[in-house]
C-alpha positions as CSV (number, residue, x, y, z in Angstrom):
1,M,-64.6,-31.0,70.3
2,T,-62.1,-33.6,69.2
3,Q,-62.6,-34.6,65.6
4,T,-61.6,-38.3,65.1
5,R,-61.5,-40.1,61.8
6,I,-60.4,-43.4,60.3
7,R,-57.1,-42.5,58.4
8,Q,-55.4,-45.9,57.8
9,L,-56.3,-49.6,58.1
10,V,-53.6,-52.3,58.2
11,F,-53.4,-55.9,57.1
12,A,-50.7,-58.3,58.2
13,S,-49.4,-61.2,56.0
14,N,-46.5,-63.6,55.8
15,D,-46.5,-63.3,52.0
16,H,-44.9,-60.3,50.4
17,A,-46.8,-61.0,47.2
18,D,-50.0,-59.9,49.1
19,I,-48.9,-56.3,48.9
20,E,-49.0,-56.4,45.1
21,Q,-52.2,-58.5,45.2
22,L,-54.1,-55.9,47.2
23,Q,-52.9,-53.2,44.8
24,H,-54.1,-55.2,41.8
25,I,-57.5,-56.1,43.2
26,L,-58.4,-52.5,44.2
27,G,-56.6,-50.9,41.2
28,L,-54.5,-48.7,43.5
29,G,-51.7,-46.4,42.6
30,S,-48.0,-46.8,43.4
31,G,-47.4,-47.8,47.0
32,F,-45.0,-46.4,49.5
33,V,-42.5,-48.6,51.3
34,D,-41.9,-46.9,54.6
35,P,-38.3,-47.5,55.8
36,G,-39.5,-46.7,59.3
37,V,-41.3,-50.0,59.8
38,G,-37.9,-51.7,59.7
39,E,-37.7,-50.7,63.4
40,F,-40.5,-53.3,63.9
41,G,-38.9,-56.0,61.8
42,L,-41.3,-55.4,58.9
43,T,-41.6,-54.3,55.3
44,N,-44.8,-52.9,53.9
45,G,-46.8,-51.2,51.2
46,V,-49.0,-48.2,51.8
47,F,-51.6,-47.2,49.3
48,S,-53.6,-44.0,49.2
49,I,-57.3,-44.1,48.6
50,G,-58.7,-40.6,48.6
51,D,-56.9,-39.0,51.6
52,Q,-56.9,-42.3,53.5
53,F,-54.7,-45.3,53.4
54,L,-54.5,-49.1,53.2
55,E,-51.4,-50.9,54.3
56,V,-50.0,-54.4,54.2
57,V,-47.2,-55.3,56.6
58,V,-45.0,-58.4,56.2
59,P,-42.5,-59.6,58.8
60,T,-38.9,-59.8,57.7
61,Q,-37.4,-61.3,60.8
62,E,-38.3,-63.6,63.7
63,N,-40.1,-62.5,66.9
64,T,-41.9,-59.4,65.6
65,A,-45.3,-58.2,66.9
66,A,-46.8,-58.8,63.5
67,G,-45.3,-62.2,63.3
68,R,-46.7,-63.2,66.7
69,F,-50.1,-61.8,65.7
70,L,-50.1,-64.0,62.6
71,E,-49.0,-67.1,64.6
72,R,-51.4,-66.5,67.5
73,G,-54.5,-65.9,65.4
74,G,-53.7,-68.0,62.4
75,G,-53.9,-64.8,60.3
76,L,-57.4,-63.9,61.3
77,G,-58.3,-60.2,61.6
78,G,-56.9,-56.8,60.8
79,Y,-53.6,-56.0,62.4
80,M,-53.9,-52.3,63.2
81,A,-56.4,-49.4,62.9
82,I,-55.0,-45.9,62.7
83,F,-57.2,-42.9,63.7
84,Q,-56.5,-39.3,63.2
85,T,-57.2,-36.9,66.1
86,D,-56.8,-33.1,66.5
87,N,-55.8,-33.6,70.2
88,I,-53.2,-36.2,70.9
89,D,-52.6,-34.9,74.4
90,R,-56.2,-35.7,75.3
91,V,-55.9,-39.2,73.9
92,R,-52.7,-39.9,75.7
93,A,-54.1,-38.6,79.0
94,T,-57.3,-40.7,78.6
95,A,-55.4,-43.9,77.8
96,D,-53.1,-43.4,80.7
97,S,-56.0,-42.7,83.1
98,I,-57.8,-45.9,82.3
99,G,-54.8,-48.1,82.3
100,I,-54.3,-48.6,78.5
101,R,-50.5,-48.9,77.9
102,R,-48.9,-46.9,75.2
103,V,-46.4,-49.3,73.6
104,W,-44.9,-46.8,71.1
105,N,-44.8,-43.0,71.0
106,I,-43.4,-40.6,68.5
107,D,-43.4,-36.8,68.4
108,L,-42.2,-35.2,65.2
109,P,-42.8,-31.7,63.8
110,D,-45.4,-33.0,61.3
111,I,-47.0,-35.9,63.3
112,C,-47.4,-37.2,66.8
113,A,-48.6,-40.8,67.4
114,S,-49.2,-43.4,70.1
115,H,-49.7,-47.1,69.6
116,L,-52.1,-48.6,72.2
117,H,-51.5,-52.1,73.5
118,P,-54.0,-54.6,71.9
119,A,-54.3,-56.5,75.2
120,D,-55.6,-53.3,76.9
121,I,-57.6,-51.6,74.1
122,G,-58.8,-54.9,72.6
123,A,-58.9,-56.6,69.2
124,A,-55.8,-55.0,67.6
125,I,-53.2,-52.4,67.9
126,V,-54.9,-49.0,67.8
127,S,-52.8,-46.0,66.8
128,I,-53.9,-42.4,67.4
129,D,-52.1,-39.8,65.3
130,E,-52.2,-36.1,65.1
131,A,-50.9,-34.8,61.8
132,K,-49.7,-31.2,61.4
133,P,-51.2,-29.8,59.2
134,A,-54.3,-32.0,59.4
135,G,-54.3,-32.7,55.7
136,S,-50.8,-34.2,55.7
137,W,-49.8,-37.8,56.4
138,R,-46.2,-38.8,56.9
139,W,-46.9,-42.5,56.8
140,G,-48.2,-42.3,53.2
141,G,-44.9,-41.2,51.8
142,P,-44.0,-38.0,50.0
143,A,-46.0,-38.7,46.8
144,W,-49.2,-40.0,48.3
145,K,-51.4,-37.3,46.8
146,E,-50.1,-37.9,43.3
147,N,-50.6,-41.7,43.7
148,A,-54.1,-41.5,45.3
149,K,-57.1,-43.2,43.7
150,P,-60.7,-42.2,44.3
151,G,-62.4,-43.9,47.2
152,A,-62.7,-43.9,51.0
153,L,-62.4,-46.1,54.1
154,Q,-65.9,-46.0,55.4
155,H,-66.4,-48.6,58.2
156,L,-64.5,-50.9,60.6
157,Q,-66.2,-54.0,62.1
158,V,-64.8,-55.5,65.4
159,M,-65.9,-58.8,66.8
160,A,-65.7,-59.0,70.6
161,V,-66.5,-61.4,73.4
162,D,-67.9,-58.4,75.2
163,P,-68.9,-55.9,72.6
164,Q,-70.3,-53.3,75.0
165,A,-67.2,-53.2,77.2
166,M,-64.8,-53.0,74.2
167,S,-66.9,-50.3,72.4
168,E,-66.9,-48.2,75.6
169,K,-63.1,-48.5,75.9
170,W,-62.5,-47.5,72.3
171,A,-65.1,-44.7,72.6
172,R,-63.3,-43.2,75.6
173,V,-60.0,-43.1,73.8
174,L,-61.4,-41.8,70.5
175,G,-63.4,-39.1,72.3
176,V,-66.9,-40.3,71.0
177,S,-69.9,-42.1,72.4
178,S,-70.9,-45.7,72.1
179,T,-74.5,-46.3,70.9
180,D,-76.4,-49.4,71.7
181,K,-78.0,-50.6,68.4
182,G,-79.6,-53.7,70.0
183,H,-78.7,-57.4,69.6
184,D,-75.5,-56.8,71.6
185,T,-74.2,-54.5,68.8
186,Y,-72.6,-51.1,69.6
187,D,-71.7,-48.3,67.1
188,L,-69.2,-45.5,67.2
189,S,-69.7,-42.6,64.8
190,L,-66.6,-40.6,63.9
191,A,-66.0,-37.4,62.0
192,A,-65.3,-39.6,59.0
193,G,-66.3,-43.3,59.1
194,S,-67.8,-45.5,61.8
195,I,-67.0,-48.6,63.9
196,S,-69.3,-51.5,64.8
197,F,-68.7,-53.9,67.7
198,I,-70.6,-57.2,67.3
199,P,-70.6,-60.5,69.3
200,G,-67.9,-63.1,68.5
201,D,-66.1,-65.9,70.2
202,R,-62.7,-64.0,70.1
203,D,-61.7,-60.4,69.9
204,H,-60.5,-59.2,66.4
205,I,-61.0,-56.7,63.6
206,S,-63.2,-58.7,61.3
207,A,-64.1,-56.4,58.4
208,Y,-63.2,-53.2,56.5
209,T,-65.7,-51.4,54.2
210,L,-64.4,-49.3,51.4
211,R,-66.0,-47.0,48.9
212,H,-64.6,-47.5,45.4
213,P,-65.4,-46.3,41.8
214,D,-65.9,-49.8,40.5
215,P,-66.8,-52.5,43.1
216,A,-67.7,-55.1,40.5
217,A,-64.3,-54.9,38.9
218,C,-62.6,-55.3,42.3
219,L,-64.6,-58.4,43.0
220,Q,-63.9,-59.9,39.6
221,R,-60.2,-59.4,40.2
222,A,-60.4,-60.9,43.7
223,A,-62.2,-64.0,42.3
224,A,-59.6,-64.3,39.6
225,C,-56.9,-64.3,42.3
226,G,-58.6,-67.2,43.9
227,L,-59.9,-65.3,47.0
228,A,-63.2,-66.2,48.6
229,C,-65.8,-63.8,47.4
230,E,-69.4,-63.0,48.3
231,A,-71.9,-60.6,46.7
232,N,-70.1,-57.5,47.7
233,S,-67.0,-58.6,49.6
234,F,-63.8,-60.7,49.4
235,Q,-61.5,-62.2,52.0
236,F,-58.0,-60.8,52.2
237,A,-55.3,-61.5,54.8
238,G,-57.9,-62.6,57.3
239,V,-60.3,-59.7,56.9
240,K,-63.6,-59.4,55.1
241,V,-63.2,-56.5,52.7
242,S,-66.6,-55.1,51.6
243,V,-66.6,-52.8,48.6
244,A,-69.4,-50.3,47.9
245,A,-69.8,-47.7,45.2
246,I,-68.7,-44.2,45.9
247,D,-71.6,-42.1,47.3
248,P,-72.0,-39.1,45.0
249,D,-73.5,-37.1,47.8
250,N,-70.5,-37.5,50.1
């Protein structure tokens, strides 16, 4: 059985200062600037939370995919969701068989990855990556374990014009089943984390849910930065970020 999990969630912003702002709000360790994203006309900051990752990408030149995403959507929604699989060959074969284009592929000794076209998979770029060994993660940089802070990426919410159709497409690629939860909402349960597809007037990743040692402190810092906050969430780079306490049983 293919074991698929959320491994990295990505924000896009036109403001380089947002990289440090996210680090400050969540009390994250030192970030990694991946020189490889220069291929896409970007700079970034990647932060480890447990053995998962949050990333902010910022365009550094004109006519980049991230820049077009920001212009097209006015900065609404998450830019990319990266999932870890133990069978990249199955994922690629499935995507090819149902007409989902792979817009970028890489095969290295320690990781293989494919980016799926957002117009085909829906809502955002979806990357499927197989790390070797499974506990490693090239995109986090060489010191990610030393820089990691406690926490976890728990949940991803996607708004869609047709939640059922999009959930079934993501489910095929991720190797899981889509469950009808009623009220036009569909859930995917992964080996670590989950995804919900809910009705909306446009397709986009609308929310991330994190586990954190001190949610209240995160929300206080977000409010002090002038971000819109609710009882357990704040808005950052077009995404609702919900922060919940770490579950001691998990």
